[in-house]
N, C-alpha and C positions, 0 to 999 in steps of 0.2 A: 234683280230686286233691290230696291233702295235700302241703304243702311237704316235700321229701325230706331236709331237713338235720337229722335227729334225732340229735344227739350223736354224729356220725360222727368218724372219725379226721380230724385237722386237714387233711391234704392232700386228702382226698376232699371234706370240707366246702367247702374253697376251690374245688375244681373244680366242684362243683355250684352253689354259691350266688354266688360272686363275679361271674360274667358277668351274672347277673340283676340284681344290685345296681348294677353299672356301667351297664347299659342304662337302669335306672330313673333314674339320675342324669342321663344324657344327655337323656332326655325332658324334663327340667325346666330345661335350659339356656335362657337368654334370658328368664328370669322375674324381674321386679322384685318386691321385697318390698312387702307392703301396710302394713308397720309400721315399717320402717327402711331408708332409702335414703341412703347417705353422699354420693352424687354430687349437687352442688347445681345442676347443669345450666348453670353459667356458667363452666366451666373450673376450678372449685374443688371441694374436697371438705371434709367435716366429719368429725371423729373422734368416736367410734370408727368405723373403716371396717367392722368386724364387731361389732355390739352383741350378742354371744353369747359363751358360756363356752368359749373356746378357749385354755385355760391353757398357758403356756410355748410359745408359737408358735415354730416354726422355719421358715425361708423360704429358697428357692433360686430361681435363674433358670436355665432350660435353653433356650437360644435366645431365642425371643420369648415363652416361657411361664413363668409363675411358679407354684410349688407350695408349699403350706403344710401342715404337720401340727402336732399339739398333743397334750398329755397327755390320756389318756382314762380313767385310773385303772381302776376296776372295770367300766366300761360296755363293752358289746359290741353291735355290732361296734366295735372300738377303732382307735386311730390313724387318725383321719379324714384323707383327702387332699382338699384344696381346690385349685382351679385358678383362675387369673386371667390376663388379658392386659394389665392396666393397674394392678394393685395396689389398685384401688378396688372393682371388682366381682368377687365370688368365688362359686364354685359348688362344692358337695360332689360329687366325682366317684367316690368309693369309700372304702374302708377297707383298711388294710394288715393288720389283725388281726381274723380271723373268730372265733377262740376264744382265750380267755385260758388260759395254762398256769400250774400244772397244771389240767387240764380239770375233774377232779372237785372240786378245792378251790374253783374259781370257779363251781360250780353253786349255791352259796349266796351271798347278798349279802355282799361284803367291802368295805364302803364305804371309800374312800380308799386302797385297796391297788391293786396291779397296775402299770399303765403310768405312770411318772413321767418327764416332761421328755424327749421324744425329740429326736434330731438327724436331720435329713433331708439327704442328700447325693446328688450325681450324680457317679459316678466310673467312668471307662473304659466309658461307654455303659450304665451300670447305676445304677438308683436303690437307695439303701440307707437303712434307718432303724436307728439304734442307740438302744435305750431301756434304762432301768434299772428293775428291780423291786427296791425297797429291801430285800426279804426274801430275794431269790434270786440276784440278780446282773445281769449285762449281757446283753441279747439283741440279735440282729441279724436283720433281714428284708431280702430282696432282690427286685427286680423289674425286668424289662426295660422296662416302661411304668409310669408313675406310677399309672395307673388299676388296675393289677394285671393278672393275678393275682400276689400276693406269696407268697414262700416261707413255709414254717413257721418260727416263731421258733427261732433257734439260740442256745443259751446259750453264749456265748463265754468267759464267766468266772463261776463260781459265787462269790458274795460276799454279804456282808450290809452294808447301809449305803451301798453305792456308788450314786450317783444322778447324773442330769444328764450322761450321757456324750456326748462329741463327738469323732468321728474327725478325723484330719488326715493328709493325704498330702503329705509334704515333697517338695521339688524333687529331692532326691538319691535318692528311692525309699523312704526310711524311712516307716513308718506308725506313728501314735501315737493314743492315746486320752487325752483329759483329762476328768476327772470331779470332782464334788463329793461331799460326805458328808452323810448324814442323821443328825443328832444322836440322833433317837429310836431308831435301830438301832445306830449306831456309838459313841455316847457323846460324840461331838464333831462340830463343823462348822467353818465359816470357813476351811477348807483346800481348795485345788485341787491335785489330784494328776495328774501326767503319767506315762503308761505306754506302753511300746513294744508294738506288735502285730506279728504275722507279716506277710509280704508281702501276703497275701490279706485281711488285716484280719479274720480269723475266730478269732484266738486271742491272748490276752495273753501276752507273754513278758517276763521280768524282773520286778524288784520295784517299779519305779517310783520317782519322785522327787517331793518337794513342790515344785510349781511356784510356789505363792504362799500365804502365810499372812496372811489378812486380819483376824486376831483383834483387833488394836488399832485400825486405822483403817478397815477395811472388813469389819465383823462380818457373819456369815451370808452371806459371798460364796458364790455358787452359780451354776448355770445357765451354765457357760462355753461359749463358742462361739469356736473358734480359726480364724484367717485369716492370710494372709501378704500383705504389700503393701510394695513398694519397699524390700526388704531387711529389713523388721521382721516379727517375729511378733506378732500382736495376739490378745488374748483379751478378748472382750466378756463381762462378767459382772455381774449386779446384786448389790448388797450392801445391808445395812441393814434387810432385812425386806420382805415382800411389800407391806404397806400403808404403810410409812413410809420405804422405802429410795430408792436412786438407782442410776444406771448408772455402773459403773466400767469402765474399759478399761485393760488391762495391755499393755505394749510392751517388746520385747527384741530384740536382734540374735541372741541365742542361744536356741534353742527351750527349753532347760532353765533359762534365766534367767541372771542375776537380772532381774526385771521391774520397770520403773517403773509406778506406778499413778496414774491421774488420774480424777476424777469428770468425766463428760462430759455428763450430763443429770440434773437433779433436778426435784422438783415446783415449786420456786420459788414464784411468786405465782399459780400456776394451781390448778385444782381436780383435776388429774390426780395422784392420790396414787400412791405407788410410785416412779416408774414402773418396772415390773419387766421380767423376762426377755424377750429377743427375739433378733432376727437382723438382720445387715447384708446388703444386696444392692446390687450395682452394675449399672446399665443399660449397654446398648451405647454410649450417648452419653457415658458416664463419670459421669453423675449417680448419686448414692448416696441410699439410703433405709434406714430402720430401722423394723422392726415390733416391737412390744412389747405387753405386756398391762397392764391396770389392774384391780385388784381392786375390784369394785362389790358386794360382799356377796351379796345374794340374786340379783343379776343375773350373778354369776360374774365370770370374768376376761376382760374384753372386749379387743378388739384395736385398737390405734392404729397409724397410719402417720406417721412423722416424717421430715422432710428431714434429710439428714446432709451436712455439708461437712467437708473436710479442711483443717486449719490447722497448718502447721509439723509435719506428721507425726502429728497427733492428730485424731481425729474430734470434731466438735461436733454434737450431736444436738438437733434442735428449733431454737429461736431463741435467740440470744445478744445481747440488746440492750445489755448493759453491757460486752461484749467480754472477759469473764474466762475464756472457754473452757468454761463450764458452761452448756449449753442448757437451755431450758424447753420442755415439750411444746406443740405447736400444737393448737388446736381447729379451725381452718379454714386451708386452704393451697391453693396452686396444684397442680393435678393433675400427676402425673409426666409428664416429657417423653417420650412414647412415640408412635411413628407408628401409623397404621392406625386403623380404626374400632373403637370399643369395643363389646363385647358386654355389654349392660346386664342384669346379673343379680345376685342376692344368694343367700346360702345358703338352701336350701329349707326351708319350714315347713309350709304347708297340704298336705293329702293327701286325695284323693277315693277312694282305695282301689280304683281302677279298673284298675290296671296288673298286678294279679296278684302283686304283691310289695310289701313295705314300702318306702316312700321312704327315701332315704339319711339323712334327718334323724333317724330313729328309732333308739333304742338300748334295751337291757335292762340291768338291774343285775347280770346273771350271764351265763354261757354259756347261751343259750336252748335250750329243747327245742321242736322244731317241732310237737309234739302240742298245744302251748298255743294255736295259732292256725292259721287257713287263710283262703284267699280264695274267696268264693263268686261266681264270675264271672257267673253268671246273674242275681245280684241286685246285683252291684257293691258288695260289702261285705267288710270284714274281720271274721271271726268269732273272738272270744276265748272259749275254753273255761274254765269255772270250775275253778280249782285249789284244792285244800285247802291251808290254811296249814301249812307245815312244822312239825315238832315244835319247841316252844320259841318259836315266833313270837308276839310280843306285839302287833304292829301291822303296818301296811303296810311299814314300814321293813325288816321281816324277811322279806318275801315276795319270791320271785324273778320272778314273772310280771307285772311292771309295764312297759308299753311307753311310753317317754317321750322327750321332746326338750327342748332348751335354751330358756330365755327369750330371745326374739329382739329385744327393744326395751324402752325404759323404760316404755312404755304399750302395751297391746295387749288384744285380746279374743279368746278361743278359744271357738268354738261347735262342738258335735258332736251328731249325731243318732244315737240308738241304740235298739235293740229288744232287750229281755231275755226269754229263755226260761228259766225257773227250773229245770225238771226236777223231780226228787224232793226236792232239797235247797233250802235258802234261798239261792240264788245271789245275789250282790251285785255290781253292776257300776257303774262311774262314772268320773268325771273327777277327777283328783287333782293338787294342787300339792305337790310332794315336796321336803322338805329335812329338816334335823334336827328341825324342827317340820313338820307337814303338815296339810293340810285337804283334804276331798274332798266332792263331792256325788255321791250314789249312789242307786240304786233297788234295792229288794229285794221279793220276793213275800212277803206276810204276810196271814193271815186271809182268803184268797180274793180279795185285791186286791193292790195295790202300795203301797209306801211310799217316798217320796222323802225323803232326809235329808242333812243336812250334819254331818260329824263333824270334830273337831279333835284332833290329838295334839301336845301340847307336850312336848318332850324325848323324841322318839321314839328318838333315838340312845342315850338312857340307859335304855331299856326301859320307858318310860311307855306306858300304853295310851290309846287314843282314846276320846273321849266325844262323844255326839250333842249338838248344840247346837240343832237345829231339825228338825222332821219335818212332812210333810204327806201324807195319804193320797190316792191317785189310783186311777182304775179302768183306765187304759190302760197297756200295756207298751211303747208306742213314744212317745218324748219326746225333747226337745232340752235339753242341758245347756250352760251358759255360765259362764265365769269371766272377769271383767274385772279386769285388772291396771293399777293406776294408779301414778304416780310414787312411789317409795319402796317398791314391791313390795306395795302394799295390794290385797288380792284380795277380790272380792265375787262370790258365786255366785247363779245364777238358773236357773230351769227354765221350759220351755214345753211345752204339750200340742200346739199347732198350729204351732209354729215361727214364729209371728208376735208373739204377746203373751207377754212374759217376766215371771215373778213372782220377785222376790228372795227368797232363803231363807238364814237364818243371819246372823250378824254378820260384818263385815269381818274378814279374816285377814291378818296381816302375814307374808309369806313369809320364810323364812330359808334361808341357804345350806346345802348338804349338807357332806360331808366332803371338803374341798379343791375343791369344785365349787359352782356356783350352784344355785339351785332349778331343778326340772324340772316340766314339766306333761305329763300323760299319762293313760293308760287302764289300768284293771285289771278283772279279773273273778275273784271268789273264791267258793268253796263250802264245804260242810261234809262232803260225802260223799267216799269214797275214789275213786269213779268220776269222773275228771276231765272226762268228756264228759256228765255228768249235766245240767248247765245251761250256758248260754252267752249271750253278747251279740253281736249283729250291729251293727257300727259302720259307718254309711253314709258319713260324711265327717268331717273334722277341719280346721277353717278358722280361720286367723289374720286378724284385721281390726283396723283402728284402733278404739278405743273410742268 
């Protein structure tokens, strides 16, 4: 039976699809990664704790559980929800966003648009996510459980250029929203604005005030997260730029200011550039921690965990060996002081396609159409149907039906087995490393046989077309593809007929980041005819291993 989530209204899509996705996530709990494990096994951990692209992470503690979400931009499902009991081991347990709004607009790839820098909060027994779409305004989603189901996105304020929203419930019952500005849409940045909301936090009221102007000393300040501690209002906000900046904290006795500003963490002598946007969390023991991201180009914005200490009413993040109040990121540190046995797991990667649904690690560049794929339980495969390139598409950058996931480590190897059935048209299916440049190894039916090829597209985001760099004819339609990624994101492709002996094909390819995201690795199937079911590829499994 086909997946029933064919561009349905959002509420119905959620009702049909989200429980399946959540159960798929539960089945993969207690799995350790084959390619990146931050737990050193001796009471310490190494950063990054998540070596994958979870940009702008926000973090909360609810009882003994920790939850994290991150920017998902145009990828769907979006707003991933990750769970941990110890801040070291994380599992994807669901997504808050099953369709991007407006639905029709996001049926085409809109690289870099969509969900920017969400804030995750737990208030009055309810989980909430506020996120900004820089072209549309501020959205709110709500759920009784972090795993979902989540409500449809509610546009609480239509606006252009508002980004990085964070709600705050004051002790007197007042509700606020602090946000930053996108220069690309608003014409300016480096400003944090505070606005009052109605009691339910579902509508902006009033004009708002400038909470802080960082133009001179804290340029490009953004990503504000507001907290209250011991009579002070605090705003944690990175400044100075994603790759070159630092962590700023603002402090005031009055929510509207004026605010003092202090740099509390910078790169210093470490290799952790940025260090950029994140969130503070306090344990039951009183111990504090801070999670933030580091931009690693093709690997995306990976997540670090830093110790946080309070000194004279100011946080110090990381280690402060010279005592000046400005910390530096740690690469190795003692694990958080948390009771109980840890569940040793990491965000999901490999998929055997045996559960009847896509694993939670998979995303699409658009709101997907369920006619693109189905699961053949009798064969234990995922079937991808060939889709014709949309009008104006010049390369895979422009096609919607790519099923992909994040790079999960500095070095890894992806191997996948597939069988292509070309139908009437020259269906093409394969394994792709996608960014603003991309490369793919694929198989097509040609001249009564099959052709394996490697293609590269440099400047895909600028409308460039791909070119074949290597080809080899074969007689079989069942084969195994492999891409090996070495440090520096250097990718090499290979193929095998028997799954045992692999032959390299094409020249090494240097992966590049996408628009605000790291490179992705995934699967595609395209065709030339209008009949989308004319050809297809059956994918048996998709496995990550150490190279």
